[in-house]
C-alpha positions in Angstrom: 65.0 119.0 122.5 67.1 116.0 121.3 69.6 116.1 118.5 68.6 114.9 115.0 69.8 111.6 114.9 71.2 109.8 111.3 68.6 107.5 111.1 66.0 109.7 111.3 67.4 111.6 108.1 68.1 108.4 106.6 64.2 107.6 106.6 63.4 110.8 105.7 65.6 110.8 102.7 64.6 107.3 101.5 60.5 108.1 102.0 61.3 111.4 99.6 63.1 109.2 96.8 60.9 106.3 96.9 57.6 109.0 96.9 59.4 111.1 94.2 60.2 108.3 92.1 56.6 107.1 92.0 55.1 110.4 91.9 57.4 110.8 88.3 56.5 107.5 87.3 52.7 108.0 87.7 52.8 111.5 86.3 54.6 110.3 82.7 52.4 107.5 83.1 49.6 109.8 83.0 51.0 111.5 80.1 52.2 114.7 81.8 55.3 116.6 82.2 57.2 115.0 85.0 58.9 117.7 87.8 62.4 119.2 87.0 63.5 121.6 90.2 64.1 124.9 88.8 67.1 126.9 90.0 65.5 128.9 91.9 64.8 126.0 94.5 68.2 125.7 94.7 69.4 129.0 95.2 66.5 129.5 97.6 68.3 126.5 99.9 71.1 127.7 99.9 70.0 131.1 101.3 68.2 129.5 103.9 71.5 127.6 104.8 73.4 130.8 105.0 70.4 132.3 107.2 70.2 129.6 109.5 73.7 129.9 110.2 73.8 133.0 110.7 71.3 133.2 113.2 73.0 130.3 115.3 76.5 131.9 115.4 75.7 134.7 118.0 74.3 131.5 119.9 77.6 129.9 119.8 79.3 132.7 121.0 76.9 133.0 124.0 77.6 129.2 125.0 81.3 129.7 124.5 81.4 132.5 126.6 83.0 134.9 124.0 79.7 136.9 123.5 79.2 140.4 125.7 75.3 140.4 126.1 73.2 137.7 126.9 71.2 135.8 124.6 67.3 135.3 125.1 66.4 131.7 125.6 63.2 132.0 123.6 65.4 133.0 120.7 68.1 130.4 121.4 65.4 127.5 121.5 63.8 128.7 118.1 66.9 129.0 116.0 67.8 125.3 117.3 64.0 124.4 116.3 64.6 126.0 113.1 68.0 124.3 112.7 66.4 120.8 113.2 63.2 121.5 110.9 66.0 122.5 108.1 67.7 119.7 108.5 64.5 117.3 108.4 63.0 119.3 105.2 66.4 118.7 103.7 66.7 115.8 104.0 63.2 114.8 102.6 64.2 117.2 100.0 67.3 115.6 99.1 65.6 112.1 98.7 63.8 113.7 96.2 66.1 115.0 94.3 67.6 111.4 93.9 64.1 110.2 93.0 63.8 112.6 90.3 67.1 111.6 89.3 67.3 108.2 89.3 63.8 108.7 87.1 65.4 110.7 85.1 68.7 108.2 84.1 66.2 105.4 84.3 64.5 106.1 81.3 65.4 104.1 77.7 65.1 107.6 76.1 68.1 109.4 78.6 66.8 113.0 79.1 69.1 116.1 77.8 71.7 117.0 80.3 70.0 120.1 81.7 66.7 118.6 84.0 69.4 116.1 84.8 71.9 119.1 85.8 69.3 121.2 87.4 67.9 118.2 89.3 71.5 117.2 90.6 72.5 121.3 91.6 68.4 121.3 93.7 69.9 118.1 95.6 73.4 119.6 96.2 71.5 122.7 97.4 69.4 120.8 100.2 72.6 118.7 100.7 74.1 122.0 101.6 70.7 122.9 103.9 71.5 119.4 105.7 74.8 120.1 106.8 74.0 123.7 107.8 71.0 122.6 109.7 72.9 120.4 111.9 75.6 122.6 112.3 73.2 125.1 113.2 71.8 122.6 115.7 75.3 122.0 117.2 75.9 125.8 117.8 72.8 125.6 120.1 73.4 122.9 122.5 74.5 123.8 125.6 77.7 122.1 127.6 76.9 120.3 130.5 77.0 121.5 133.6 79.5 120.8 136.3 76.9 120.0 138.6 75.3 117.3 135.9 78.8 115.7 135.9 78.9 115.7 139.5 75.7 113.9 140.1 76.2 111.3 137.4 79.1 110.1 139.4 77.3 110.1 143.1 
């Protein structure tokens, strides 16, 4: 599995921002209420971020040689895949939060601070999940073998 590239995260963030902004625009134009992220979304994202890092810490200890037991390689791979999925989903959610925020701030009649604050909190929680996913992914990477370095020079 390859590490998550910044360009992928930026692209997903832009897709999320544009799609959410256009969705908010279409929803408001049709006369319906726009979407405001609830506080529970932010809380859930932070809890997931903590869980992902907690799952990756034993793998980091095993990779660094500080663990007493062995780690199942399938568990390590699942944790790395979960960390990558969290980073990608968080980039999309962060972009979505920015799209909602841009929509709310671009109206001639500015919304009250409640919806803006909820959107900022949800966007920050998505940023926390993004960072946690990238950190957990880095915890699951094996260092290069000595043999690999020897073959590179030969």
